[in-house]
C-alpha positions in Angstrom: -13.7 69.3 42.6 -10.9 66.7 42.1 -11.3 64.5 39.1 -12.4 61.0 40.0 -10.6 58.3 38.0 -13.5 55.9 38.1 -15.6 58.4 36.2 -13.4 58.0 33.1 -15.2 54.8 32.2 -18.5 56.6 32.7 -17.7 59.1 30.0 -18.2 56.3 27.5 -21.9 56.5 28.4 -22.4 59.9 27.1 -23.9 60.2 23.6 -24.8 63.7 22.5 -27.0 66.2 24.2 -30.6 66.1 25.4 -33.0 68.6 24.0 -32.0 72.0 25.4 -29.6 70.3 27.6 -30.4 67.9 30.3 -30.9 64.5 28.8 -28.7 61.8 27.7 -29.0 59.3 25.1 -26.6 56.9 26.7 -27.8 53.5 27.6 -27.1 53.9 31.3 -27.3 57.5 32.4 -26.4 58.7 35.8 -26.1 62.3 35.3 -26.7 63.6 32.0 -24.5 64.4 29.1 -23.0 67.4 27.6 -23.7 68.6 24.2 -20.8 67.5 22.2 -18.9 64.8 20.4 -20.5 61.4 20.1 -18.9 58.7 22.2 -18.8 55.0 22.1 -21.4 53.3 24.4 -20.1 51.1 27.2 -21.8 47.7 27.8 -24.3 47.7 30.6 -24.5 44.6 32.8 -27.8 43.2 34.0 -31.4 44.1 33.1 -32.0 47.7 32.0 -33.3 50.0 34.7 -36.5 51.8 33.9 -38.5 54.5 35.7 -40.5 53.3 38.7 -44.2 52.7 38.0 -46.1 54.5 40.6 -49.7 54.0 41.6 -52.0 56.0 43.9 -53.0 59.6 44.2 -50.4 62.3 43.6 -50.5 66.1 43.5 -50.1 67.8 40.1 -46.6 68.8 39.6 -46.0 72.6 40.1 -42.2 73.1 39.6 -41.2 76.6 40.4 -37.9 78.2 39.4 -36.4 79.0 42.8 -34.7 82.4 42.0 -38.0 83.7 40.7 -39.4 83.5 44.3 -36.4 85.3 45.8 -33.5 86.5 43.7 -31.4 86.7 46.9 -31.0 83.0 46.7 -27.9 82.3 44.7 -27.2 79.5 42.2 -24.1 77.5 41.9 -25.3 74.7 39.6 -22.2 72.5 39.5 -23.8 70.0 37.1 -23.9 72.7 34.4 -20.1 72.9 34.7 -17.1 70.5 34.9 -16.9 71.1 38.6 -18.7 68.0 39.7 -18.0 64.4 40.4 -18.6 63.4 36.8 -16.0 65.9 35.7 -18.1 67.3 32.8 -21.3 69.3 32.5 -24.4 67.2 32.7 -26.9 70.1 32.4 -26.8 72.7 29.6 -28.8 75.2 31.7 -27.7 76.4 35.2 -31.2 76.5 36.6 -32.9 75.1 39.7 -36.6 74.1 40.3 -38.6 72.7 43.2 -42.2 71.9 43.8 -43.9 75.0 45.0 -44.3 74.0 48.7 -40.6 73.1 48.9 -39.6 76.2 47.0 -41.5 78.4 49.4 -40.1 76.6 52.4 -36.6 77.2 51.0 -37.3 80.9 50.7 -38.3 81.0 54.4 -35.1 79.2 55.3 -33.1 81.8 53.3 -34.9 84.7 55.0 -34.3 83.1 58.4 -30.6 82.8 57.6 -30.3 86.4 56.5 -30.9 87.5 60.2 -27.7 85.5 61.0 -25.6 87.0 58.2 -26.0 84.3 55.6 -27.9 83.4 52.5 -28.8 80.2 50.7 -26.7 78.9 47.7 -28.4 76.2 45.6 -26.3 73.5 43.9 -29.2 71.4 42.6 -33.0 71.0 42.9 -35.3 69.0 40.6 -33.3 66.5 38.6 -34.6 64.6 35.6 -34.8 60.8 36.3 -32.4 59.9 33.4 -29.7 62.0 35.2 -30.2 60.0 38.4 -29.8 56.8 36.3 -26.6 58.1 34.9 -25.2 58.9 38.3 -26.0 55.4 39.5 -24.2 53.8 36.7 -21.1 56.0 37.1 -20.8 55.4 40.8 -18.8 52.4 42.2 -21.0 50.1 44.3 -19.2 51.0 47.5 -20.1 54.7 47.0 -23.8 54.3 46.2 -24.9 55.6 49.5 -24.3 59.0 47.9 -26.5 58.5 44.9 -30.2 57.4 44.5 -31.2 54.0 43.1 -33.0 54.9 39.8 -35.3 51.8 40.1 -36.9 53.7 43.0 -36.3 57.2 41.8 -34.7 60.1 43.7 -36.5 62.7 45.7 -34.7 65.2 43.4 -36.7 63.5 40.6 -39.9 64.5 42.5 -38.8 68.1 42.9 -38.7 67.8 46.6 -34.9 67.5 47.4 -32.5 70.4 47.2 -28.7 70.6 47.6 -27.6 73.8 49.3 -24.9 75.6 51.2 -24.6 79.2 52.4 -22.8 82.4 51.4 -21.7 85.3 53.7 -23.9 88.3 53.2 -21.0 90.7 53.9 -18.4 89.2 51.6 -20.6 87.3 49.1 -18.3 84.3 49.5 -19.4 80.7 49.8 -18.7 79.5 53.3 -16.4 76.6 54.1 -18.0 73.4 55.3 -16.3 70.2 56.7 -16.3 68.8 53.1 -16.7 69.9 49.6 -20.1 69.5 47.9 -20.6 66.1 46.4 -17.6 64.7 48.3 -18.2 61.0 48.9 -16.6 60.5 52.2 -17.3 60.6 55.9 -16.5 64.3 56.0 -19.8 64.8 54.1 -21.9 63.3 56.9 -24.0 65.9 58.8 -22.8 64.4 62.1 -19.1 64.3 61.2 -17.1 65.5 64.2 -14.0 66.5 62.3 -13.1 69.7 60.5 -12.9 73.0 62.4 -15.3 74.3 65.0 -16.3 77.1 62.6 -17.0 74.7 59.8 -19.2 72.6 62.0 -21.0 75.7 63.3 -21.9 76.8 59.8 -23.0 73.3 58.7 -25.2 73.0 61.8 -26.6 76.5 61.2 -27.6 75.5 57.7 -29.2 72.3 59.0 -31.1 74.3 61.7 -32.5 76.7 59.1 -33.7 74.0 56.8 -35.1 71.7 59.5 -37.1 74.6 61.0 -38.8 74.9 57.6 -40.0 71.4 56.8 -36.8 69.9 55.4 -34.8 66.9 56.7 -31.1 66.4 56.1 -29.9 63.2 54.4 -27.7 61.2 56.7 -24.8 61.0 54.3 -24.7 64.5 52.9 -24.8 67.8 54.9 -26.0 69.7 51.8 -28.9 67.4 50.8 -32.4 68.2 52.3 -35.7 66.5 51.6 -39.0 68.4 51.9 -41.7 66.8 54.0 -44.2 66.6 51.1 -42.0 64.4 48.8 -44.4 61.5 48.9 -47.1 63.6 47.3 -45.3 64.0 43.9 -44.3 61.6 41.2 -40.9 60.8 39.8 -40.4 62.9 36.6 -38.0 62.9 33.7 -38.7 66.2 31.9 -35.8 68.6 30.9 -35.7 72.1 32.4 -36.6 73.6 29.1 -40.0 71.8 29.1 -41.1 72.8 32.6 -44.1 75.1 32.3 -43.8 78.5 33.8 -45.7 78.6 37.1 -47.6 81.6 38.3 -45.8 83.5 41.1 -47.5 85.0 44.2 -49.1 88.3 43.4 -47.0 89.9 46.1 -43.7 88.7 47.7 -45.4 89.0 51.1 -47.6 86.0 50.3 -44.7 83.9 51.5 -44.8 84.5 55.2 -41.5 85.7 56.8 -39.7 83.5 59.2 -38.9 84.1 62.8 -35.2 85.0 62.7 -34.4 83.9 66.2 -33.0 80.6 67.3 
C-alpha cells in the first residue's frame, strides 16, 4: 500500500518488540511494533486508554488457527509486513486465529466459494487489544471510522472479526476489488457504486458467501466481517505465541459442507 505521511509521527510510538512478536511497549499503541531499534516515545494527549472492564457471562476463549481447519484458506497477513497502513510490520508472526464458531463458519464460506471458482484469503483475524490501541492513536480523527475505539475494544480483539478477500482457484491470484485492503476511503465501503462491474461482482460475491455463513459486513470496509457470536467473548490482549493449541475435529467432515448454490 501507499505510505501514509500521517503515520510517520506514529512511528515514534514504537518501542521494541513484544514477546514473540505482537506487542508494543509504546505508550499509545495502535498496531503493534516491530522488533527493532528503540525509538523515542511521543507524548500522548488526554487520559491513558485502558482495556474495557467487562462484566457478565462469557464463553471460554477457544481461538483456533484458521489454516489448521482448512489449508486451502490462504493467508496474506499484511500486518506482519510493511504492506499496511502503518508502513511497518506490527506482527512478527504471519498467523490468523478466530474463535472456533467463527473459524468453522469461515471454512464453510470458503467451501461455498470454491463452487464458484474462488477461495478465501485472510488478511487478519484475532488481534491483541494493544494493537487496536496503537491503530487508534496512529489514525487521524477524521479516519477513525476505519479503526476501533480501544476503550470499547474491537471485535478483532474478541476473535470474532476477520478481514478477508478472495483468490482465483485457476490462477492463484488475488482478485481485484474496488479498493485496496485497509484503504480509508469511500471506495472501501461495501455499497460503493464505483469501480468496474467485475470488481463489484467479486466484492458482492464475497459478501454473499460470508453473510450466508453467520457473518455481517462492516459498513465502511468490504473486507471486514463480524461473526454473530461476538458478544459471547471477551476482549483479549494475548500474543499469538501464547494462544493455546486447540483440539481439531477428529475428521474434516465434522464441519458440515455448505450448499454451493446461490
